[in-house]
C-alpha positions as CSV (number, residue, x, y, z in Angstrom):
1,M,0.0,0.0,0.0
2,T,1.4,3.4,-1.0
3,V,0.5,6.3,1.2
4,I,1.1,10.1,1.0
5,I,0.3,12.9,3.4
6,I,-0.7,16.3,2.1
7,E,-0.5,18.7,5.1
8,D,0.9,22.3,5.1
9,E,2.0,22.2,8.8
10,K,5.2,20.1,8.8
11,P,5.1,19.2,12.5
12,S,1.5,17.9,12.0
13,A,2.6,15.9,9.0
14,R,5.5,14.4,10.9
15,Y,3.2,13.6,13.8
16,L,0.7,11.8,11.6
17,K,3.6,9.9,9.9
18,R,4.8,8.7,13.2
19,M,1.3,7.6,14.2
20,L,0.9,5.7,11.0
21,E,4.3,4.0,11.4
22,K,3.2,2.8,14.8
23,Q,0.4,1.0,13.0
24,N,2.8,-0.5,10.4
25,V,1.7,1.9,7.7
26,N,4.7,3.3,5.8
27,V,4.3,6.9,4.4
28,N,6.0,7.2,1.0
29,Q,5.8,11.0,0.6
30,M,4.8,14.2,2.5
31,L,3.6,17.2,0.5
32,H,2.9,20.6,2.0
33,S,1.1,22.8,-0.6
34,V,-1.3,22.8,-3.5
35,G,1.5,23.6,-6.0
36,E,3.9,21.0,-4.6
37,A,1.1,18.4,-4.7
38,V,0.1,19.2,-8.3
39,E,3.7,18.9,-9.5
40,W,4.2,15.6,-7.6
41,F,1.0,14.0,-9.0
42,Q,2.0,15.0,-12.6
43,N,5.3,13.2,-12.2
44,N,4.5,10.2,-10.0
45,P,2.1,7.2,-9.9
46,H,-0.9,8.0,-7.8
47,P,-0.8,6.4,-4.3
48,D,-3.4,4.0,-3.0
49,L,-4.3,6.3,-0.1
50,I,-4.0,10.0,0.6
51,F,-4.2,11.7,4.0
52,L,-5.4,15.1,2.9
53,D,-5.7,18.3,4.9
54,I,-8.5,20.6,3.5
55,Q,-6.8,24.0,4.0
56,L,-3.3,24.3,2.8
57,S,-1.0,27.4,2.9
58,D,-1.7,28.3,-0.7
59,G,-5.4,27.4,-1.0
60,L,-7.9,24.6,-0.5
61,S,-6.6,21.2,-1.2
62,F,-9.5,20.6,-3.7
63,E,-7.6,22.9,-6.1
64,I,-5.2,20.0,-6.6
65,F,-7.9,18.1,-8.3
66,D,-9.0,20.9,-10.6
67,T,-6.1,19.8,-12.8
68,I,-5.4,16.3,-11.5
69,E,-7.9,13.4,-12.0
70,I,-8.1,11.8,-8.6
71,K,-7.2,8.1,-8.6
72,S,-6.7,7.5,-4.9
73,A,-8.8,6.9,-1.8
74,I,-8.8,9.8,0.6
75,I,-8.9,10.1,4.3
76,F,-9.4,13.8,5.1
77,T,-7.7,15.4,8.1
78,T,-9.8,18.4,8.9
79,A,-10.8,21.1,11.3
80,F,-13.8,22.1,9.3
81,D,-16.2,20.2,11.5
82,E,-18.8,23.0,11.4
83,Y,-20.1,21.8,8.0
84,A,-17.7,19.3,6.5
85,L,-18.8,16.6,8.9
86,Q,-22.3,16.6,7.3
87,A,-20.9,15.5,4.0
88,F,-18.6,12.9,5.5
89,K,-21.5,11.3,7.3
90,L,-23.4,11.1,4.0
91,N,-20.5,9.6,2.0
92,S,-18.1,6.8,2.2
93,I,-14.9,8.8,2.4
94,D,-13.6,8.9,5.9
95,Y,-12.3,11.8,7.9
96,L,-10.1,12.5,11.0
97,L,-10.9,15.6,13.0
98,K,-7.8,17.4,14.3
99,P,-6.2,16.9,16.8
100,I,-6.0,13.4,15.4
101,D,-6.6,10.5,17.9
102,S,-4.6,7.3,17.4
103,E,-7.6,5.1,17.9
104,E,-9.6,7.0,15.4
105,L,-6.7,6.8,13.0
106,Q,-6.5,3.0,13.4
107,I,-10.2,2.7,12.7
108,A,-9.9,4.9,9.5
109,V,-7.0,2.8,8.2
110,E,-8.9,-0.4,8.8
111,K,-11.9,1.1,7.1
112,Y,-9.7,1.8,4.0
113,K,-8.3,-1.7,4.1
114,N,-11.8,-3.2,4.0
115,F,-12.9,-0.7,1.3
116,K,-12.8,-1.5,-2.4
117,P,-12.0,1.8,-4.0
118,N,-14.0,2.9,-7.0
119,S,-12.7,6.1,-8.7
120,Q,-16.1,7.2,-9.8
121,N,-17.6,6.9,-6.3
122,V,-14.6,8.7,-4.8
123,Q,-15.0,11.5,-7.4
124,F,-18.7,11.8,-6.6
125,N,-18.1,12.1,-2.9
126,F,-15.3,14.6,-3.5
127,E,-17.6,16.8,-5.6
128,D,-20.3,16.7,-2.9
129,I,-17.9,17.8,-0.2
130,K,-16.4,20.5,-2.4
131,K,-19.9,21.9,-3.1
132,L,-20.7,21.9,0.6
133,L,-17.5,23.7,1.5
134,I,-18.2,26.4,-1.1
135,N,-22.0,26.7,-0.3
136,P,-22.4,25.3,3.2
137,V,-26.0,24.5,4.1
138,E,-27.8,26.2,6.9
139,Q,-27.7,24.2,10.1
140,E,-29.7,24.6,13.3
141,Y,-27.6,24.5,16.4
142,K,-28.6,23.7,20.0
143,K,-30.0,26.6,22.0
144,R,-30.0,24.8,25.3
145,F,-28.8,21.7,27.1
146,T,-30.5,19.8,30.0
147,T,-29.1,18.2,33.0
148,K,-30.6,16.2,35.9
149,I,-30.2,17.5,39.4
150,G,-31.8,15.2,41.9
151,Q,-35.4,14.8,40.8
152,H,-35.3,18.0,38.7
153,I,-34.3,18.7,35.2
154,K,-32.4,22.0,34.7
155,M,-32.3,23.8,31.3
156,I,-29.0,25.6,30.5
157,P,-29.1,28.2,27.7
158,V,-26.1,27.8,25.4
159,D,-25.2,31.5,25.7
160,E,-24.7,31.0,29.4
161,I,-22.1,28.2,28.9
162,E,-18.5,29.4,29.1
163,C,-16.9,26.2,28.1
164,F,-17.5,22.4,27.8
165,Y,-14.8,20.1,29.2
166,S,-14.2,16.4,29.8
167,E,-13.1,14.9,33.1
168,N,-13.1,11.4,34.4
169,K,-15.0,10.1,31.3
170,G,-17.7,12.7,31.9
171,T,-18.6,15.9,29.9
172,Y,-19.4,19.0,31.8
173,A,-20.7,22.5,31.0
174,H,-19.2,25.4,32.9
175,T,-21.6,28.3,33.1
176,T,-21.0,32.0,33.3
177,D,-22.1,32.0,37.0
178,G,-19.2,29.6,37.8
179,R,-21.2,26.4,38.1
180,N,-20.4,23.0,36.5
181,Y,-23.1,20.6,35.2
182,L,-22.6,17.0,34.1
183,L,-24.2,16.4,30.7
184,E,-25.3,13.2,28.9
185,T,-23.1,13.8,25.8
186,T,-19.5,13.8,24.6
187,L,-17.3,16.4,23.1
188,E,-17.5,14.5,19.9
189,Q,-21.2,14.8,19.8
190,L,-21.0,18.5,20.5
191,E,-19.1,19.0,17.3
192,T,-22.3,19.1,15.2
193,E,-24.5,20.7,17.9
194,L,-22.6,23.9,18.6
195,S,-22.3,27.0,16.4
196,P,-18.8,27.3,15.0
197,E,-19.0,31.1,15.2
198,T,-19.3,30.9,19.0
199,F,-17.6,27.6,20.1
200,F,-14.3,26.1,19.1
201,R,-12.7,22.9,20.2
202,I,-9.2,23.8,21.3
203,S,-8.1,20.3,22.4
204,R,-9.4,16.9,23.2
205,K,-10.5,18.2,26.6
206,F,-12.1,21.6,25.9
207,Y,-14.7,23.4,23.8
208,I,-14.7,27.1,24.6
209,N,-17.1,30.1,24.0
210,I,-15.4,33.0,22.3
211,N,-17.3,35.4,24.4
212,S,-15.8,34.0,27.6
213,I,-12.1,34.5,26.7
214,K,-10.5,37.0,29.0
215,D,-6.9,36.7,27.9
216,I,-4.7,34.7,25.5
217,I,-1.1,34.0,26.5
218,S,1.8,32.4,24.7
219,Y,2.6,29.0,26.3
220,T,5.3,26.3,26.0
221,N,5.8,24.2,22.8
222,S,4.1,26.8,20.5
223,R,0.8,26.4,22.4
224,L,-1.6,29.1,23.8
225,Q,-3.1,29.4,27.2
226,L,-6.5,30.9,27.6
227,K,-7.8,32.8,30.7
228,M,-11.5,32.5,30.9
229,N,-14.0,34.8,32.7
230,S,-14.8,32.3,35.5
231,Y,-13.4,28.8,34.7
232,S,-10.2,28.2,36.7
233,E,-10.3,24.6,37.7
234,H,-7.7,23.5,35.2
235,E,-5.4,25.2,32.7
236,V,-7.1,25.9,29.4
237,I,-4.5,25.2,26.7
238,V,-4.9,25.3,22.9
239,A,-3.3,22.2,21.5
240,R,-0.4,22.9,19.2
241,E,-2.1,21.2,16.3
242,R,-5.1,23.6,16.7
243,V,-3.3,26.9,17.3
244,R,-3.4,28.0,13.6
245,D,-7.1,27.2,13.2
246,F,-7.8,28.8,16.5
247,K,-6.2,32.1,15.4
248,L,-8.1,32.0,12.1
249,W,-11.3,31.4,14.1
250,L,-10.7,34.5,16.2
251,E,-10.5,36.8,13.1
């Protein structure tokens, strides 16, 4: 099996390569831009599998296939969860949401191994996703969450939630009045339930509300530390793999 990674952040590409090697998957090539990828495809046999980031430094990775007829299976690595996940759930192409989890990576690789590629099907799915990225559909997001307190059910408006966090296999909502509520959900489920204009997943542990950020501080290993208006139980750190997307989200 021949595998290439197309990812503009070189540390992220190397990290993914190491993760794949631990699963006995050898990466034959790493490419870092639309231009570099187009040139490589024009001069090399197409691989069996591509790990493809959607947003590259010189444009969307879909621009590669404006001039190159795709002949490979694709596993997307993406931070575009606010609308891209809808397309992935409807199609057979797999995806990995950054920061990439090793177990999810293993599942995606196994899914590819059990998948019989059909170039026409791959192209169909690719076009569907491209259309959705250019013209994302309107989506209704949750306006409130509920939690059980004793014999009572409490409703928590989304705009009163400062952040969501995971702890001891539970998912909690921290509200603007400084309280924590256990929810019957996971951070993964929240990805399609929260408005991307207001909430951003900064790590495997935290989803934060942009309106609750009090300060942003440079942190070790190219990460960022966030000071929230009221949450102070643990350090709120933006994972290194998410820093660039987080900065873009703030603009």
